[in-house]
C-alpha positions as CSV (number, residue, x, y, z in Angstrom):
1,M,-20.5,-50.6,-50.5
2,P,-23.9,-50.4,-48.9
3,E,-26.4,-48.7,-51.3
4,L,-30.1,-48.0,-50.8
5,P,-31.3,-51.6,-50.6
6,E,-28.7,-52.6,-48.0
7,V,-29.2,-49.5,-45.9
8,E,-33.1,-49.9,-46.2
9,T,-32.5,-53.5,-45.0
10,M,-30.5,-52.3,-42.0
11,V,-33.1,-49.8,-41.1
12,R,-36.0,-52.3,-41.3
13,G,-33.9,-54.7,-39.3
14,I,-33.1,-52.5,-36.5
15,R,-36.3,-50.6,-36.3
16,P,-38.4,-53.0,-34.2
17,F,-35.7,-53.2,-31.6
18,V,-34.7,-49.5,-31.5
19,A,-37.8,-47.2,-32.1
20,G,-39.4,-46.2,-28.8
21,R,-36.5,-47.1,-26.7
22,E,-34.8,-44.9,-24.1
23,L,-31.0,-44.4,-24.5
24,I,-29.2,-44.8,-21.3
25,G,-25.6,-44.6,-22.8
26,V,-23.5,-44.2,-25.8
27,R,-19.8,-45.4,-26.0
28,K,-17.0,-45.6,-28.5
29,C,-15.7,-49.2,-28.6
30,R,-11.9,-49.7,-28.2
31,C,-10.6,-50.5,-31.7
32,P,-7.0,-50.8,-32.8
33,C,-7.6,-49.8,-36.3
34,R,-8.4,-46.5,-38.1
35,P,-10.9,-44.6,-36.1
36,I,-14.2,-43.5,-37.6
37,L,-15.4,-40.0,-37.8
38,F,-17.5,-39.3,-34.6
39,E,-19.0,-35.9,-34.0
40,P,-19.5,-34.0,-31.8
41,A,-17.1,-35.1,-29.0
42,L,-18.3,-38.1,-27.0
43,P,-19.0,-36.2,-23.7
44,T,-21.2,-33.8,-25.6
45,V,-23.1,-36.6,-27.4
46,V,-23.6,-38.3,-24.0
47,R,-25.0,-35.2,-22.5
48,R,-27.4,-34.6,-25.2
49,V,-28.8,-38.1,-25.7
50,V,-28.9,-39.8,-22.4
51,G,-32.4,-40.2,-21.1
52,R,-33.8,-39.4,-24.7
53,T,-36.1,-41.8,-26.6
54,V,-35.5,-42.9,-30.1
55,L,-38.8,-41.8,-31.9
56,A,-38.0,-43.3,-35.3
57,V,-35.4,-45.2,-37.3
58,T,-35.4,-43.9,-40.9
59,R,-33.2,-43.7,-44.0
60,R,-32.0,-40.7,-45.9
61,A,-30.3,-41.8,-49.1
62,K,-27.4,-44.1,-47.9
63,R,-27.7,-42.9,-44.4
64,I,-29.5,-44.4,-41.3
65,L,-31.1,-41.9,-39.0
66,L,-31.9,-42.5,-35.3
67,E,-34.4,-39.7,-34.6
68,L,-34.7,-38.5,-30.9
69,D,-37.5,-36.9,-29.0
70,S,-35.3,-33.9,-28.5
71,G,-35.2,-33.1,-32.1
72,D,-31.6,-34.4,-32.5
73,A,-30.8,-37.3,-34.7
74,F,-27.8,-39.7,-35.0
75,V,-26.9,-39.8,-38.7
76,I,-24.9,-43.0,-39.5
77,E,-23.1,-43.3,-42.9
78,P,-21.9,-46.8,-43.6
79,R,-19.8,-46.0,-46.5
80,M,-17.7,-49.0,-47.7
81,T,-17.9,-51.5,-44.9
82,G,-20.1,-50.2,-42.1
83,L,-23.0,-52.2,-40.7
84,M,-25.6,-51.6,-38.0
85,L,-26.0,-54.8,-35.9
86,L,-28.2,-56.2,-33.2
87,G,-26.5,-59.7,-33.1
88,D,-22.9,-60.9,-33.1
89,P,-20.6,-58.9,-35.3
90,P,-18.5,-60.5,-38.0
91,D,-15.7,-59.9,-35.5
92,A,-15.3,-58.0,-32.3
93,G,-12.3,-56.1,-33.3
94,H,-14.0,-53.7,-35.7
95,L,-16.8,-52.7,-33.4
96,R,-16.9,-48.8,-33.2
97,V,-19.9,-47.5,-31.4
98,E,-22.6,-49.0,-29.0
99,W,-25.9,-47.5,-28.3
100,Q,-27.2,-48.9,-25.0
101,F,-31.0,-48.8,-24.2
102,A,-33.0,-49.3,-21.0
103,P,-32.9,-53.1,-20.3
104,D,-36.6,-54.0,-20.9
105,R,-36.0,-56.4,-23.7
106,E,-33.9,-59.2,-24.8
107,I,-31.8,-57.0,-27.1
108,N,-30.6,-53.9,-25.4
109,S,-27.7,-52.7,-27.6
110,L,-27.3,-51.4,-31.1
111,W,-23.7,-51.6,-32.7
112,F,-21.9,-49.9,-35.5
113,W,-19.3,-52.1,-36.9
114,D,-16.8,-50.9,-39.7
115,R,-13.8,-52.9,-41.0
116,R,-12.2,-50.1,-42.9
117,G,-13.0,-47.2,-40.7
118,L,-14.6,-45.1,-43.5
119,G,-17.9,-44.8,-41.9
120,T,-19.3,-41.8,-39.9
121,V,-21.4,-41.2,-36.9
122,R,-22.8,-37.7,-36.3
123,L,-25.3,-36.2,-34.0
124,Y,-27.1,-33.3,-35.7
125,R,-29.7,-30.8,-34.4
126,A,-32.7,-30.4,-36.5
127,E,-31.4,-27.3,-38.3
128,E,-28.1,-28.9,-39.0
129,L,-29.9,-31.9,-40.5
130,I,-31.7,-29.6,-43.0
131,Q,-28.5,-27.9,-43.8
132,R,-26.5,-31.1,-44.4
133,L,-29.1,-33.5,-46.0
134,G,-32.0,-31.1,-47.0
135,P,-33.5,-31.0,-50.4
136,D,-30.9,-28.6,-51.7
137,K,-28.2,-31.3,-50.9
138,L,-30.0,-34.5,-51.9
139,G,-32.4,-35.4,-54.7
140,P,-35.6,-37.2,-54.2
141,D,-35.3,-40.6,-52.7
142,A,-34.9,-43.2,-55.5
143,L,-37.3,-45.6,-54.0
144,V,-40.1,-43.3,-54.6
145,M,-39.2,-41.4,-57.7
146,T,-41.8,-41.1,-60.4
147,A,-41.4,-41.1,-64.2
148,H,-42.0,-37.4,-64.0
149,D,-39.2,-37.0,-61.6
150,W,-36.8,-39.0,-63.8
151,R,-37.8,-36.9,-66.8
152,S,-37.2,-33.5,-65.2
153,R,-33.8,-34.6,-63.7
154,C,-32.4,-36.4,-66.8
155,Q,-33.3,-33.4,-69.0
156,A,-31.3,-31.1,-66.8
157,T,-27.9,-32.8,-67.5
158,S,-25.9,-33.9,-70.5
159,R,-23.7,-36.5,-68.5
160,A,-23.7,-40.1,-69.3
161,I,-26.8,-41.6,-67.7
162,K,-24.8,-44.0,-65.5
163,V,-22.8,-41.3,-64.2
164,A,-25.7,-39.0,-63.6
165,L,-27.4,-41.9,-61.6
166,L,-24.5,-41.7,-59.1
167,D,-25.1,-38.1,-58.4
168,Q,-26.9,-38.1,-55.1
169,R,-28.5,-34.8,-56.1
170,L,-30.3,-36.3,-59.0
171,A,-31.5,-39.6,-57.3
172,A,-30.6,-40.1,-53.7
173,G,-29.5,-43.7,-52.7
174,I,-28.4,-45.2,-56.0
175,G,-24.8,-46.5,-56.1
176,N,-22.6,-48.2,-58.6
177,L,-23.9,-51.7,-58.3
178,Y,-27.7,-50.9,-58.6
179,A,-27.0,-48.3,-61.4
180,S,-25.6,-51.0,-63.7
181,E,-28.6,-53.3,-62.8
182,I,-31.2,-50.6,-63.3
183,L,-29.8,-49.6,-66.8
184,H,-29.7,-53.1,-67.9
185,L,-33.2,-53.9,-67.0
186,A,-34.3,-50.6,-68.7
187,Q,-32.3,-51.5,-71.9
188,V,-30.5,-48.2,-71.9
189,D,-26.8,-47.7,-72.9
190,P,-24.8,-46.5,-69.8
191,A,-23.0,-44.0,-72.0
192,R,-26.0,-42.3,-73.4
193,P,-26.2,-38.5,-72.5
194,A,-29.1,-38.4,-69.9
195,N,-30.8,-35.6,-71.7
196,T,-31.0,-37.5,-74.9
197,L,-33.2,-40.3,-73.5
198,T,-36.7,-40.5,-74.9
199,R,-39.9,-40.5,-73.0
200,R,-40.3,-44.2,-73.5
201,E,-36.7,-44.9,-72.4
202,I,-37.2,-42.7,-69.1
203,D,-40.5,-44.6,-68.4
204,R,-38.5,-47.8,-68.6
205,L,-35.8,-46.4,-66.6
206,A,-38.3,-45.4,-63.9
207,A,-40.0,-48.8,-64.0
208,A,-36.6,-50.7,-63.8
209,N,-35.5,-48.6,-60.9
210,R,-38.5,-49.5,-58.9
211,S,-38.2,-53.1,-59.8
212,V,-34.5,-53.5,-59.2
213,L,-34.5,-51.7,-55.8
214,A,-37.7,-53.5,-54.5
215,E,-36.3,-56.9,-55.5
216,A,-33.0,-56.2,-53.8
217,I,-34.7,-55.3,-50.7
218,R,-36.8,-58.4,-50.7
219,H,-33.6,-60.4,-50.9
220,E,-32.0,-58.1,-48.1
221,G,-29.3,-56.6,-50.3
222,S,-26.2,-58.0,-52.1
223,T,-23.4,-59.6,-50.1
224,L,-20.5,-59.7,-52.6
225,G,-17.4,-61.8,-52.6
226,D,-15.7,-60.1,-49.7
227,G,-18.6,-61.1,-47.5
228,T,-18.6,-57.5,-45.8
229,Y,-22.3,-56.7,-46.0
230,R,-24.5,-58.3,-43.5
231,N,-28.0,-57.5,-42.3
232,A,-28.8,-56.4,-38.6
233,L,-28.7,-60.0,-37.4
234,N,-25.3,-60.6,-39.1
235,Q,-26.8,-62.7,-41.9
236,A,-25.8,-62.4,-45.6
237,G,-28.1,-61.0,-48.2
238,D,-28.7,-62.9,-51.4
239,Y,-29.5,-60.5,-54.2
240,Q,-26.0,-61.1,-55.6
241,N,-27.5,-64.3,-57.0
242,C,-29.9,-62.2,-59.0
243,H,-27.4,-59.9,-60.6
244,R,-27.9,-59.7,-64.3
245,V,-24.6,-57.8,-65.2
246,Y,-22.8,-56.5,-62.2
247,Q,-19.4,-58.2,-61.9
248,R,-20.2,-60.7,-64.6
249,A,-17.9,-59.3,-67.4
250,G,-17.1,-61.9,-70.1
251,E,-20.2,-64.1,-69.1
252,L,-23.0,-64.6,-71.5
253,C,-25.8,-62.1,-71.0
254,P,-28.6,-64.0,-69.1
255,T,-31.3,-61.7,-70.6
256,C,-30.6,-62.2,-74.3
257,A,-28.1,-65.1,-74.4
258,R,-26.5,-63.3,-77.5
259,A,-23.6,-61.3,-76.2
260,K,-21.2,-61.3,-73.4
261,I,-21.4,-58.8,-70.5
262,C,-18.8,-55.8,-71.0
263,R,-17.0,-53.9,-68.4
264,I,-16.1,-50.2,-69.1
265,V,-14.9,-47.4,-66.6
266,Q,-17.1,-44.3,-66.1
267,A,-16.1,-41.6,-63.7
268,Q,-13.4,-43.9,-62.2
269,R,-16.3,-46.5,-61.5
270,A,-16.8,-49.9,-63.1
271,T,-19.8,-50.2,-65.4
272,F,-21.2,-53.6,-66.6
273,Y,-23.7,-53.9,-69.4
274,C,-24.8,-55.9,-72.4
275,P,-23.9,-54.5,-75.8
276,H,-26.8,-56.3,-77.4
277,C,-29.6,-55.5,-74.9
278,Q,-28.4,-51.8,-74.3
279,K,-27.7,-50.7,-77.7
């Protein structure tokens, strides 16, 4: 599932080709598979956006935003298998939406591709965006959280720290993969109640969060065994080659070389950790 590094990579990939462009059309592609959620109805979307300019391409947690000069914004949530593409898709059969721009450059279309059909595309007015994705719905972006942010938010919950990390109201953007990687680098037991972490542990958590997310973005995200995630030009990321614990159960820990990686289930999600490094 695309998490913060993958979505940030998509945003950085499409921004130079989309920001500042005039929209001349939006269409839903013919797809024989499960339809994605697209709101409002296409005729309404076309009426509101054709002739408008994309002022900015941004990210909010795990969502891509195309912000228009009208104040409206497309909010695209990739979920499990969604991709934002400029180049050839993994296959044409799962293309879902095309944004068409005035033909003044080599690339004049942006595509949303989704194999499983779980992604969503919504057009929000400015007030709707605040209601749905404002500060009372999402916590601070994980990419810019400080140690002070982490302390205040961890102290407010007794949930296991791994479970708390997946709460988008605590830290927006972190998902299951990077939560395991962050906790391993921070040397924190994923089952520890968040409000029992010491100041030193939270400082390590804040530093590990910055390090893991920044490194994953440099590597353009993780393309796992199913090969689903691709960047905007349909190229694989390679941070999966840097994973320390995720999906490495039974392997010797690359950090300490003294214990094997364990797998447990927390809140119905797999957690990977080293019992020696993360006592």
